[in-house]
N, CA, C and O atoms as a DFTB+ gen file, in Angstrom:
316 C
 N C O
     1  1       0.923      -1.333       0.136
     2  2      -0.221      -0.206      -0.119
     3  2       1.108       1.269       0.073
     4  3       2.056       1.525       0.816
     5  1       0.343       1.961      -1.205
     6  2       1.318       3.499      -0.971
     7  2       1.224       4.543       0.326
     8  3       0.355       4.616       1.194
     9  1       2.013       5.050       0.203
    10  2       1.861       6.535       1.503
    11  2       0.696       7.202       1.215
    12  3       0.022       7.444       2.216
    13  1       0.222       7.594       0.126
    14  2      -1.226       8.331      -0.298
    15  2      -2.238       7.504       0.095
    16  3      -3.089       8.023       0.818
    17  1      -2.389       6.174      -0.235
    18  2      -3.501       5.309       0.145
    19  2      -3.357       5.385       1.365
    20  3      -4.386       5.837       1.868
    21  1      -2.276       5.078       2.397
    22  2      -2.229       5.128       3.710
    23  2      -2.771       6.513       4.547
    24  3      -3.227       6.494       5.690
    25  1      -2.656       7.349       3.951
    26  2      -2.851       8.582       4.301
    27  2      -4.523       8.556       4.161
    28  3      -5.198       8.795       5.162
    29  1      -5.063       8.303       3.073
    30  2      -6.343       8.535       2.818
    31  2      -7.212       7.544       3.456
    32  3      -8.428       7.554       3.269
    33  1      -6.511       6.523       4.348
    34  2      -7.476       5.047       5.023
    35  2      -7.584       5.690       6.601
    36  3      -8.356       5.085       7.346
    37  1      -7.010       6.637       7.054
    38  2      -7.434       7.473       8.108
    39  2      -7.728       8.816       7.976
    40  3      -7.527       9.539       7.001
    41  1      -8.218       9.083       9.033
    42  2      -8.919      10.945       9.327
    43  2     -10.029      11.396       8.211
    44  3     -10.800      10.445       8.085
    45  1     -10.228      11.961       7.762
    46  2     -11.328      12.768       7.217
    47  2     -11.445      12.025       5.517
    48  3     -12.516      12.119       4.917
    49  1     -10.815      11.649       5.177
    50  2     -11.242      11.330       3.759
    51  2     -11.726       9.715       3.581
    52  3     -11.135       8.982       2.787
    53  1     -12.635       9.331       4.239
    54  2     -13.523       8.232       4.370
    55  2     -13.908       7.724       3.422
    56  3     -14.055       6.520       3.215
    57  1     -14.252       9.218       2.269
    58  2     -15.149       8.498       1.278
    59  2     -14.315       7.980       0.305
    60  3     -14.840       7.495      -0.697
    61  1     -12.683       8.000       0.456
    62  2     -11.860       7.577      -0.900
    63  2     -11.015       6.461      -0.517
    64  3     -10.053       6.064      -1.173
    65  1     -11.541       5.845       0.881
    66  2     -10.751       4.491       0.884
    67  2     -11.084       3.611       0.441
    68  3     -10.322       2.705       0.776
    69  1     -12.257       3.086      -0.519
    70  2     -12.083       1.778      -1.139
    71  2     -12.110       2.200      -2.722
    72  3     -12.390       1.331      -3.547
    73  1     -11.861       3.347      -3.083
    74  2     -11.842       3.656      -4.564
    75  2     -10.356       3.303      -5.371
    76  3      -9.256       3.537      -4.872
    77  1     -10.560       2.726      -6.649
    78  2      -9.063       2.334      -7.528
    79  2      -8.251       3.238      -7.610
    80  3      -8.660       4.234      -8.205
    81  1      -7.035       3.273      -7.155
    82  2      -6.155       4.227      -7.101
    83  2      -4.818       3.656      -8.132
    84  3      -4.326       2.527      -8.148
    85  1      -4.473       4.774      -8.898
    86  2      -2.944       4.588      -9.365
    87  2      -2.170       5.820      -8.346
    88  3      -2.753       6.849      -8.004
    89  1      -0.607       5.436      -7.918
    90  2       0.069       6.724      -7.427
    91  2       1.308       6.708      -7.627
    92  3       1.811       5.605      -7.844
    93  1       2.019       7.689      -7.620
    94  2       3.639       7.236      -7.796
    95  2       4.122       8.650      -7.199
    96  3       3.553       9.732      -7.057
    97  1       5.676       8.083      -6.850
    98  2       6.272       9.511      -5.981
    99  2       7.207      10.215      -7.395
   100  3       7.636       9.687      -8.421
   101  1       7.248      11.224      -7.023
   102  2       8.194      12.196      -8.040
   103  2       8.788      13.065      -7.169
   104  3       8.288      13.301      -6.070
   105  1      10.120      13.720      -7.666
   106  2      11.294      14.425      -6.978
   107  2      10.988      16.114      -7.646
   108  3      10.689      16.297      -8.826
   109  1      11.106      17.010      -6.828
   110  2      10.352      17.978      -7.200
   111  2      12.170      18.530      -7.032
   112  3      12.736      18.316      -5.960
   113  1      12.954      19.250      -8.236
   114  2      14.131      19.596      -8.392
   115  2      13.878      21.371      -8.830
   116  3      12.896      21.892      -9.359
   117  1      15.297      22.047      -8.328
   118  2      15.303      23.473      -9.026
   119  2      15.775      23.157     -10.315
   120  3      15.919      22.092     -10.916
   121  1      16.034      24.657     -10.670
   122  2      16.483      24.821     -11.933
   123  2      17.777      24.364     -12.142
   124  3      18.104      23.868     -13.221
   125  1      18.717      24.513     -10.999
   126  2      19.866      24.151     -10.899
   127  2      20.055      22.824     -10.702
   128  3      21.221      22.444     -10.815
   129  1      18.913      21.698     -10.339
   130  2      18.928      20.414     -10.145
   131  2      19.148      19.900      -8.894
   132  3      19.352      18.754      -8.492
   133  1      19.052      21.155      -8.261
   134  2      19.084      20.294      -6.358
   135  2      17.628      19.774      -5.891
   136  3      16.559      20.369      -6.023
   137  1      17.790      18.910      -5.496
   138  2      16.335      18.193      -4.693
   139  2      15.820      18.915      -3.640
   140  3      16.439      19.179      -2.610
   141  1      14.252      19.356      -3.993
   142  2      13.806      20.157      -3.105
   143  2      12.841      19.367      -2.051
   144  3      12.883      19.538      -0.832
   145  1      12.030      18.539      -2.684
   146  2      11.209      17.466      -1.904
   147  2      10.491      16.423      -3.069
   148  3      10.588      16.563      -4.288
   149  1       9.791      15.407      -2.391
   150  2       9.004      14.292      -2.971
   151  2       7.833      14.835      -2.979
   152  3       7.592      15.697      -2.134
   153  1       6.861      14.465      -3.913
   154  2       5.721      14.295      -4.039
   155  2       5.091      13.116      -4.358
   156  3       5.769      12.194      -4.810
   157  1       3.722      12.972      -4.173
   158  2       3.087      11.958      -4.372
   159  2       2.029      12.375      -5.470
   160  3       1.484      13.449      -5.215
   161  1       1.697      11.869      -6.425
   162  2       0.405      12.206      -7.188
   163  2      -0.212      10.861      -7.115
   164  3       0.453       9.831      -7.007
   165  1      -1.736      10.909      -7.189
   166  2      -2.430       9.717      -7.419
   167  2      -3.970      10.518      -8.263
   168  3      -4.561      11.596      -8.209
   169  1      -4.085       9.270      -8.968
   170  2      -5.354       9.505      -9.722
   171  2      -6.455       8.351      -9.572
   172  3      -6.311       7.159      -9.842
   173  1      -7.527       8.964      -9.101
   174  2      -8.164       7.655      -8.127
   175  2      -9.894       7.907      -9.417
   176  3     -10.349       8.829     -10.095
   177  1     -10.159       6.913      -9.206
   178  2     -11.886       6.769      -9.746
   179  2     -13.073       6.479      -8.350
   180  3     -13.469       5.430      -7.842
   181  1     -13.281       7.459      -8.150
   182  2     -14.418       7.415      -7.179
   183  2     -16.060       6.852      -7.690
   184  3     -16.894       6.316      -6.961
   185  1     -16.176       7.136      -9.014
   186  2     -17.491       6.442      -9.289
   187  2     -17.616       5.060      -9.658
   188  3     -16.922       4.678     -10.601
   189  1     -18.134       4.502      -9.266
   190  2     -18.374       2.909     -10.002
   191  2     -18.658       2.913     -11.390
   192  3     -18.214       2.144     -12.243
   193  1     -19.588       4.033     -11.555
   194  2     -20.077       3.731     -13.156
   195  2     -18.985       4.022     -14.283
   196  3     -18.900       3.377     -15.327
   197  1     -18.103       5.161     -13.895
   198  2     -17.090       5.730     -14.760
   199  2     -15.879       4.569     -14.914
   200  3     -15.324       3.989     -13.981
   201  1     -15.659       4.418     -16.166
   202  2     -14.038       3.568     -16.173
   203  2     -12.923       4.087     -16.365
   204  3     -12.025       3.462     -16.928
   205  1     -12.794       5.189     -15.978
   206  2     -11.611       6.269     -16.037
   207  2     -11.367       7.014     -15.096
   208  3     -12.311       7.789     -14.940
   209  1     -10.041       7.280     -13.909
   210  2     -10.285       8.227     -12.962
   211  2     -10.696       9.371     -13.415
   212  3     -10.664       9.781     -14.576
   213  1     -11.280      10.137     -12.002
   214  2     -11.887      11.689     -12.169
   215  2     -11.363      12.300     -11.664
   216  3     -11.662      13.483     -11.825
   217  1     -10.199      11.981     -10.683
   218  2      -9.858      12.782      -9.227
   219  2      -8.362      12.461      -9.393
   220  3      -7.860      11.370      -9.664
   221  1      -7.791      13.573      -9.186
   222  2      -5.868      14.108      -9.082
   223  2      -5.786      14.410      -7.806
   224  3      -6.569      15.238      -7.341
   225  1      -4.956      13.879      -7.117
   226  2      -4.539      14.020      -5.895
   227  2      -3.161      14.161      -5.767
   228  3      -2.396      13.214      -5.947
   229  1      -2.761      15.387      -5.440
   230  2      -0.996      15.562      -4.505
   231  2      -0.981      15.268      -2.914
   232  3      -1.864      15.314      -2.057
   233  1       0.054      15.028      -2.889
   234  2       0.242      14.921      -1.605
   235  2       1.782      15.151      -1.276
   236  3       2.442      14.806      -2.256
   237  1       2.557      15.599      -0.270
   238  2       3.406      15.784       0.082
   239  2       4.293      15.023       1.556
   240  3       3.523      14.907       2.509
   241  1       5.257      14.685       1.747
   242  2       6.024      14.289       2.660
   243  2       5.816      15.075       4.179
   244  3       6.463      16.119       4.093
   245  1       5.335      15.009       5.188
   246  2       5.188      15.993       6.179
   247  2       6.597      16.082       6.835
   248  3       7.125      15.138       7.423
   249  1       7.177      17.373       6.665
   250  2       8.489      17.455       7.330
   251  2       9.391      17.602       6.393
   252  3      10.527      17.901       6.759
   253  1       9.136      17.443       5.068
   254  2       9.858      17.494       3.991
   255  2      10.449      15.994       4.036
   256  3      11.253      15.785       3.128
   257  1      10.299      15.283       4.603
   258  2      11.531      13.979       4.558
   259  2      10.987      13.147       3.484
   260  3       9.831      13.185       3.063
   261  1      12.087      12.275       3.021
   262  2      11.657      11.132       1.830
   263  2      10.928      10.068       2.438
   264  3      10.118       9.491       1.712
   265  1      11.062       9.638       3.772
   266  2      10.312       8.743       4.252
   267  2       9.270       9.048       5.456
   268  3       9.506       9.963       6.245
   269  1       8.751       8.689       5.504
   270  2       7.484       9.371       6.663
   271  2       6.094       9.365       6.146
   272  3       5.759       8.649       5.202
   273  1       5.252      10.199       6.795
   274  2       3.941      10.330       6.466
   275  2       3.539      11.623       5.217
   276  3       4.116      12.676       4.943
   277  1       2.317      10.985       4.665
   278  2       2.291      12.184       3.592
   279  2       1.041      13.350       4.408
   280  3       0.614      13.219       5.555
   281  1       0.683      14.398       3.470
   282  2      -0.474      14.625       3.587
   283  2      -1.123      15.514       2.258
   284  3      -0.609      15.996       1.249
   285  1      -2.287      15.477       2.707
   286  2      -2.974      15.726       1.270
   287  2      -2.958      17.507       0.798
   288  3      -3.501      18.419       1.421
   289  1      -2.252      17.599      -0.329
   290  2      -2.238      19.157      -0.652
   291  2      -3.374      19.773      -1.457
   292  3      -3.759      20.939      -1.361
   293  1      -3.848      18.851      -2.247
   294  2      -4.809      19.396      -3.635
   295  2      -5.502      17.865      -3.995
   296  3      -5.039      16.726      -3.927
   297  1      -6.799      18.385      -4.398
   298  2      -7.332      17.406      -5.323
   299  2      -8.288      18.330      -6.296
   300  3      -8.887      19.287      -5.806
   301  1      -8.390      18.055      -7.491
   302  2      -8.864      18.482      -8.559
   303  2      -9.815      17.368      -9.564
   304  3      -9.355      16.350     -10.081
   305  1     -10.981      17.764      -9.660
   306  2     -12.017      16.575     -10.300
   307  2     -12.015      16.693     -11.888
   308  3     -12.088      17.787     -12.447
   309  1     -11.944      15.716     -12.442
   310  2     -12.005      16.213     -13.993
   311  2     -13.637      16.901     -14.290
   312  3     -14.578      16.595     -13.558
   313  1     -13.790      17.844     -15.444
   314  2     -14.763      18.410     -15.477
   315  2     -15.903      17.188     -16.362
   316  3     -17.079      17.484     -16.576
């Protein structure tokens, strides 16, 4: 289970617990190539009637650490 999925399993995100999701971790870098932080991006399908994901989630590690918990930063739904 990925870190974003673990974040969604707890707390206020109960309606997203059982939805199918793809997630991946990405490294944010500056123009000079220095590592800034890791972010986790997830695409989730909240509707059982749709075949494609309609929700995009963005999360970051708490405290900027590579390993640890993540917090949800933003979510965007498809029009």
